[in-house]
N, C-alpha and C positions, 0 to 999 in steps of 0.2 A: 439526200440532199435537203428541199425546200420544199412548204406545205403550201407556199404562195403561187401563183399563176405567174408566169412570166410577161405578163403586158402590167399585173403590178409594180413588178423590180426594178420594171426599164421603168416604169412612169416615177419611181423612189430614186432612180438612178438622174434621171435628167433634174426632178428637183435638186437633189444635193448638186450636182454641176454647177446646176445655175444660182444655187445658195455660197459657192464654194466662190463663183465668178461676180459674185458680186464681192465679197468680203476684199477679196484678192483686189476687182476694182479703186474701192473704197480706199483700202492700205496704198494702192499707188496716188491715189489724193493725198493724204494725209503727211506721205514721202514729200508729193510737191507743194506741201506747201509748208514743211518744214526747210526746206530748202530751199525756198523761194527766197531770191538773193536781193531783191528792192522789199521784199516785204519787212527780211531779217533788218539793214540796212536802215530804212524810216527807225525803226522800233529800235535799234539799240544806237544812234548814231551819237546821240546826246551820253549818253556815258563810254560809248569807244571814245569821245575828245575828249572828254574831261579824266579821262587817265589818257590819254597819250598827251594834253595838255600839265598836269600833273605829273608823268614821268620827263616828259621833257621840262622844266622847273628844276628837277632833283637831276636831272644831269645837267643840266647849264649849273643850278649852283655850286654840285661838286667839280664841275671844271675849272669854272670861276675861283675856285679857295685851294685849285693846286698854282697858283700863279698871286696867291697872294698871302704876305706877311701878318701874321701875329705879334 
């Protein structure tokens, strides 16, 4: 087996569990930040509005073009 005493192995296992717990907590925090609807809406409101407006203009121009003669 191992030459290390049991108490040292238990201590190392406890440290590893704590590190794993901390990394999982950090990952959860990062996922919450990435999926935060309010923050994303605030950040991307202007570009989304510009794209929607441009799409509306193109769609309206195309729709009006169907009913006008040249």
